[in-house]
BAFI-278303 format. One record per residue (C-alpha): residue in one letter; y, z, x. Coordinates in steps of 0.001 Angstrom, whole numbers, plus 500000, padded with zeros to 6 digits. Layout:
BEGIN
aYZX;...
***
This chain:
BEGIN
m250680068651371321;m249738067691367978;q247123070491368045;a249732072968369217;r252021071954366249;y248779072494364001;t248108075853365336;k251632076951364912;a251841075712361415;l248404077486360553;g249856080789362151;w252955080599359749;t250784080071356876;v248526083347357937;a251792085403358552;g252992084602354835;a249623085425353480;a249776088759355638;l253314089380354304;m252182088795350790;a249194091304351278;g251521093890352674;m253833093741349933;l250975094484347557;l249598097333349849;l253372098719349410;g253027098465345608;e256152096140345663;e256278093559342613;l256228090017343728;p258608087641341857;g257749087187338305;d254905089772338333;a254081091922335439;p254851095917335553;v252514097631337747;l250108099892335828;s248609102811338010;l245189104032337480;s246507107708336406;q248762105862333768;a245770103932332541;i243595106904331941;q246600108603330254;v247228105974327813;a243401105426327110;m243007109156326055;e246073108903323774;n245189105536322125;n241533104669322734;r240203104267319123;p236478105743319549;v237964108828321501;n240337109418318397;i237570109020316021;a235613111942317812;k238833113926317948;l239102113542314195;d235525114772314075;i236494117945315534;v239082118306312378;k236595117473309825;s234220120326311166;n237071122917311267;w237669122053307611;a233906122287306852;v233981125748308558;a236953126851305993;e235059125334303231;t232037127540304082;k234170130544304444;t235451130303300887;k232070130889299501;r232520134610300356;f234910134934297576;p234096135422293738;a233074132230292221;i235047131458288928;s233502129016286349;t234505127959282863;y232820125970280274;l233725124609276919;f231448123140274363;a232892121420271213;s230999119577268575;g230525118607265013;d227697119663263017;i225200117098262098;t223304119487259848;s224705122337257891;p223599125774259635;t223649128760257149;f222842132348257043;n220639133318253977;f220853137026252739;p218395137704250068;a219116139934247050;e218970143639248046;l218611143058251645;f221029145620252494;g219352148112250210;k220984150251247431;v223715152914247353;n223319155686244582;g220656153420242981;v222960150290242925;p222086147316245194;v224787146581247835;q223769142976247264;s222533142020243892;q221951138316244356;n221138135930247201;v224015134680249297;q224187132097251711;l226953131711254289;s227862128416256285;l228026129153260212;s231245126965260327;h233347124112258860;g234110120920260822;i234383121082264675;t232584124194266196;g231645125326269752;y232183127940272143;a234141128744275202;s232785130858278166;a234093131966281530;q232363133831284461;v233520135467287392;a230497136222290002;q231058138069293399;p228083137506295736;l226588140684297235;s223375140116298948;q224274136555299473;l227014137360302061;y224639137566304927;q223514134131304299;i227065133043303808;h227826134455307412;l224937132550308845;a226115129370307210;i229717129865308533;r228397130417312119;e226230127441311916;q229205125326310851;q231269126763313662;l228372125727316060;s228782122276314322;a232782122526315228;d231850123357318824;l229064120424318991;s231961117966317870;s234309119273320648;e231678118797323241;q231187115287322145;y234653114655322090;k234599115839325789;g231905113374326322;k233561110592324998;r236764111410327289;q234723111355330268;s232720108150329524;l236159106658328742;a237712107853332138;a234616106176333837;d235005103152332054;v238730102731332518;k238332103479336179;q235631100749336659;a237643098482334642;y240682098881336617;y238843098691339838;a237355095158338647;v241021093929337849;l242137095347341126;q239451093531342958;t239864090251341117;e243714090288341682;s242956090930345281;s240574087914345332;l242848085645343517;d245783086426346180;a243493085741348910;a242288082532347138;q245938081447346876;a246636082227350524;l243667080209351373;v244781077217349352;k248081077393351009;q246189077226354495;y244186074252353290;e247216072410352053;e248865072941355547;t245739071831357353;d245397068932354982;r249018068118355670;v248416068277359493;v245125066526359751;l246630063658357607;q249175063235360752;y246237063392363145;v244278060821361153;a247332058367361197;q247624059037365171;e243713058335365112;s243464061743366840;v240792062939364229;l238361061313362074;k239062060396358355;s235720062231357601;d237540065505358967;s240282064824356417;l238030064427353566;q236316067615354576;v239693069472354416;k240239067927350955;a236767068917349699;k237596072638350781;l240946072647349316;a239704071290345947;q236983074382346156;a239622076644346869;r241806075570344001;y238845075641341696;q238377079457342792;i241830080029341742;i241124078930338184;q237893080730338123;s239776084044339373;r242443083641336828;d239885083193333908;t238015086309335226;l241262088087335628;d242426087480332067;t239160088582330596;q239255091631332496;k242764092644331525;e241818092032327877;h238752094393328260;l240930097097329844;n243829096575327370;e241315097161324894;l240021100312326330;l243706101549326349;g243826101033322750;r246740098463322962;d247504094862322365;l244916092630324533;d247848090434325775;i250173093116327156;p250701091952330833;f250278094468333648;r249389094593337538;t247302097288339132;e248496099260341694;p246372099463345102;v244107102487345574;p243227103828348817;p240657101951350550;i238203104945350749;s238169108719349601;p237125111797351521;a233438112577351664;e232021114130348565;m230850117768348256;d227396118867349225;l224843118041346695;k224098121327346201;v227491122409344721;a227507118978342859;r224327120002340999;q226092123325339943;t229318121696338943;a227409119426336686;l225247122160334980;e228581123902334294;q230662121050333187;r228420118168331584;p228871118143327811;e225452117025327186;i224051120488328451;k226640122363326255;e225507120073323272;a221960121023323935;a222538124609324220;i224656124298320873;d221378122757319346;v219294125802320378;s221815128255318550;r221950125971315544;a218039125910315268;n218165129810315803;y220593130214312763;d218576127669310811;k215708129938311245;k217446133027310096;l218718131181307094;a215197130266306005;k214172134146306489;a217325135177304457;k215643133315301401;y213438136323300992;i216532138329299747;p217167138407296306;d220243137092295256;v222408139942293826;g225892139881292594;a228307141496290321;a229561139317287418;i231980139464284607;h231215137120281391;y233193136223278582;l232118134341275454;d234451133162272514;p232811131227269635;i235054128568268303;n235821128150264413;t232820130280263091;e233132132716260139;i230547135461260963;l229893135450264796;p231832138004266837;q234836136898268795;n235890137670272260;i232716138980273654;l233424140477277330;s230770141996279522;a230373143130283210;g227243144028285041;v225040142826287891;e223251139784288254;l219647139381290137;k218067136180290719;w214654135935292810;d211525133866292648;p208734136320293552;f206058133757293800;d206693130469295812;w203265129559296923;g204041130176300463;g207310127669300412;r209453130062302189;r206988131033304888;d206271127310305447;e209968126826305878;v210245129439308351;q207482128080310563;q209025124762310372;k212514126061311735;d210537127983314432;v208954124785315576;s212607123045315492;l213526126019317577;q210994125502320211;q211794121955320449;s215651122721321135;h214478124866324013;y212546122072325453;q215352119583324815;l217664121912326695;q215462121843329691;e214980118173329508;t218802117685329313;q219310119798332419;a216778117888334305;q218036114527333491;v221677115623334387;l220366116812338021;l218475113533338277;d221974111636337377;v223857113596339936;d221159113089342589;n221095109245341952;n224647108754341884;f225330111064344949;r222879108743346876;k224356105458345676;l227864106730346704;e226663107586350118;e225045104136350250;s228245102211348984;r230177104192351729;s228025103014354325;l228136099426353033;l231942099477352991;e231974100374356805;v229696097583357354;a231968095169355323;q235037096597357156;a233490095915360503;g232413092449359429;r235892091705358321;d237412092853361505;a235149090793363512;a235714087691361449;n239521088053361789;e239231088617365625;k237083085484365678;m239581083485363845;r242362084644366290;e239927083368369196;v239250080112367656;s242996079392366966;d243866080377370451;q241076077891371826;f241813075343369452;k245524075351370690;h244042074628374186;s241873071985372791;a238700074074373600;v237227073679370073;l237273071196367338;l239014071309363911;r235485071656362373;d235264075047364227;v238391076244362893;l237665075449359222;e234248077051359604;q235744080233360910;q238450080008357914;a235545079898355534;a233890082882357435;v237026085055356975;a237278084114353340;n233568085006353057;a234077088417354986;d237219089229352957;h235226088681349520;d232323090829350890;y234843093486351826;e236410093527348423;q233231093602346718;s232057096450348799;l235164098207348000;l234716097669344176;s231100098941344491;f232294101979346262;w234845102944343572;n232593102185340783;a229970104453342352;k232780107124342860;a233684106641338926;l230030107153338074;f229708110112340430;e232731111687338868;k231194111366335286;a227911112856336563;l229987115875337505;g231406115907334133;e235027115081335071;e237406112936333505;
***
């Protein structure tokens, strides 16, 4: 009779735990729960607020401004210069007598004349307007190279977003798994508490041994410790997820259950092609090839003389005999005809860098394919392992039903019930771990494809 009452009480406890799990699976909040945060909401918040991603986004803005700055070099360069000084010495112009000859036998200048250059503060002001001509080709190459740098920043930003999406998914799944483990541990504690209450009645009636009661108490203490450990782990995981989302670490939330398994993945050949088209690392390596090519062209462009049109203006300050307001226009040419092979050596150096960038592109493509293949196989393995864990959990639950029924008819001992309860708990834990491994593998596979 007492065994029947114990079994009935145990059944009510299991039913209560099942009801709680059902509410969680339906996405309903339990009393006092924090707001539910879905995975899609978490990724969206992270994309908007994550600090490293925003830093990478600002790099694009900086690169675009660098392009605009380089474009300004196509326009005339205007420079001014002012030099004012006081003479330490007293420079003079000496004109000897009869320096300018005679007119009608009479000297134009009959005696020596000395004229001071200036009195007090002197100096000169100059201005120059220079329009590059032959340099426009080099400027065009430099602009295109800066645009490639902006493209590179854009691809790096995409890579940051993809890595962040994978990190958020893994952190979210870890929180979800720990929350599920915590719920299961709390249900297990309630089972052990009810078992402890019933066993104490059995001990009072001398239906079971005291050692059985102590065994139940030990399992109850272990289950309570598991709750404390799970809560600490959950707090740490939630802080980490909040940090990825770029918000305050203490913001409370509860995860939303995800489907137990997703449809089978695409064919490996299709996955490879998708990764080659979408992975930012490959696009970054291709951009590096283009940049190396422009670097080589810029090195060759140094053989071209710098030719430009210029307007010069010069105005001496506070001088008595120098001409004022000198304005001239013409063509400027600057070229170093002999550089002892420096330009040639630089071109060779850029050519080697171009070859290296081609090899790096090929290596990046190979590494991406290896990454896709590896994650594809791991995902398949985790899917199979999840099926094994599911079968094990179903078997443990069915065995628990059978043992409970046998205990009701005094066909098994209390020890067998306790052992099977532990087996069910272990099977549930293995299933949760396998489910977490599957979704982590799924997140890494999506990252390998270049998806967010």
